[in-house]
Residue, then its C-alpha position, 0 to 999 in steps of 0.5 A: x500500500x502507498x504511504x501517501x497520495x494517489x495517481x491517475x489510473x487507467x479510468x481517468x480521462x485523457x487526451x493523447x495528441x501525438x504526431x511522432x516521427x517515422x521510426x526505422x530500426x535495423x542493423x545497417x538501416x542508414x543504408x536506406x537514408x536516400x529512400x527515407x528522403x524520397x518518402x518525405x519528398x526532399x532532395x538534398x541533405x546537410x548532415x549536422x554533427x560534431x567534429x568527432x562524429x564528422x571525422x570518424x569514418x566508421x560513423x560518417x561513411x555509412x551515412x554518406x553512403x546511405x545518402x548517396x547523391x542526396x548528400x549536399x554537405x557535412x556541417x561538423x561543428x556542433x558542440x554540447x553548448x548548442x549555441x545560437x551562433x553555431x545554428x547560424x553557421x549551420x544555416x549558412x552551410x545549409x544555404x551553401x549546400x542548397x539543402x532542403x533537409x537536415x540530417x542530425x547525426x550524433x547525440x542530442x546536441x546535434x539534433x538541437x542545433x538542427x532544430x534551431x537551424x530549421x527555425x532560423x532558415x525561415x526567420x528573416x530577422x537580423x541575427x542580433x534581433x534573434x539574440x535579443x529575443x533569446x536574452x529577453x525571453x529565453x526562447x526564439x519565436x517560430x514563424x508560421x509555415x513549414x520548417x525544413x524537415x529533420x531526419x535524426x540518426x542517433x549514435x547515443x542512447x540519451x533518448x532525445x529523438x522523439x521531441x518537439x523541443x530543443x535547447x539553445x544557448x548564447x554567449x558574449x564570447x562568440x564571434x557573432x556577438x549576439x548577446x551581452x551576457x550568458x543566456x540559456x533557453x529553448x524552443x518548442x513547437x510540434x513542427x520540430x518533431x523529426x520527420x524520421x528517426x533511424x535507429x541503427x545498432x551497428x552505427x551506435x556500436x561505433x560510439x565509445x562505451x563511456x559515452x554510451x553509458x552516460x547517455x543510456x542512464x539518461x534514456x533509461x530514466x525517461x522510461x522511469x519518469x514516464x510511468x510515474x508522471x502526472x500526465x501518464x496515459x495508458x498508451x505511454x504506460x504500455x510503451x514505457x513499460x515494455x521499453x524499460x524491460x528491454x533497456x534493463x536487460x540490454x544494459x545489464x548485458x552491456x555491462x557484462x559483454x561490452x558494446x556490440x551490435x547484438x547487445x545494442x539491439x534490445x537497448x535501441x528497441x527499448x529506447x524508441x519505446x520509452x520515448x514514445x509520447x513523452x513530448x506532446x503539445x501541452x503535455x510531457x512526462x519528463x519529471x523530477x529526475x530530469x529536473x535534478x539533471x538540469x539543476x546540476x548541469x545548468x552551471x556545472x560541467x558534470x555530464x547529464x548522464x552522470x548527474x542522472x546516474x548519481x541522483x536517480x536512486x535518491x530521487x526515487x527514494x524521496x518520491x516513494x516516501x512522499x507519494x505512491x509513485x506507481x511503484x507497482x507498475x514500475x516494479x513490474x516493468x523492471x521484472x520485480x512485480x512479485x517483490x514484497x517492497x516494490x519501492x525498494x525493488x525499483x530503487x535496487x533495479x535502477x541502482x543495478x543498471x547504474x552499476x552495470x554501466x560503471x557510472x559515478x555514484x556520488x556527487x562528490x566524485x563528479x564535476x558538480x556543485x560543492x555542498x555549500x552550493x546546494x541551497x542555490x541548486x535546490x532552488x534551480x531544480x524547484x524552478x525547473x518546469x519538469x517538476x510540474x510533470x510529477x505526480x499531482x500530489x507531489x509538492x516538493x520543497x527546496x529543503x527536501x530537494x536539498x536533502x536529496x542532494x545531500x544524500x547523493x553527496 
């Protein structure tokens, strides 16, 4: 029995509006990229990626081959900062290549830059005006009409692919000088959902294990949060529960066997399932763990997946102390449906995945805040919009969040 509170069940009314990308899965699926562009009636692609991806033949060559004569160029300049200046550089590369579609290759940063580039390509304002808007509002307005379509080819396991939002930053240190202070914000619109996402286990297997491990914790937590989110639906329950089971089994194998195509097959199937429906018009299921991740990475160098790895068990313990948190459904999804204490079983299974991935377990061991900074970090976490996506009866305070951070120290 739950100690406190309740949660939406299958009899509550809901509205599920969702227009996802076409999902393609399979070993060597990138070989059919040209066919996918045909299906969306676009002709010439600009690949948007980071420098490592763009200069690693095992990653970029299969994509080049799959696009064939549809390849207009490669923009290999994205960074985790996801700056507005980088998006303007990509827009100029898109124009130079006469491209009408953006192929995002890599992790979430490259996809975010591609989304911002798609918006800038139809925005006729001067860059300085867009920079001022970002600084004043934290976002960039999106003109009416069609945006350049995006085809995403992920090479990590963060699960940022089926999303209508993107992050963007700006700094006065950048050459374009679009802002006079550091700015962090984002954009969101249903038109930013990729037209297609291509999940290729063979391509993902080229990514180093340490990169995959951190991103995998981020993706795994998306499934965890989707089940306890206040806006969960029977549809997202089904996909997230099935996806969690696949990811858990695959990630435990990854810990034992290392990175290879066979190990990644169930992980990628699970990843596409846990993302299904998590980003919808007016709704979302990313919640408390992601809010902690944002608070810990917004002004610190700790990697997002490492932040998730450290705090997830502690956040879940706190959640289950406060509310029911659909612990039975979570335990069942993680193969612990017969546990006497489902809350403890969920925390144990999540901790086991973290251990298999050899991820950090304490905040003191990552490049994050010192303990004296926890009050300010707690306020940032509490102000994060994802907190509102938690169970309706969860009402965290800054003091409670600070205690969770202290437990994770």
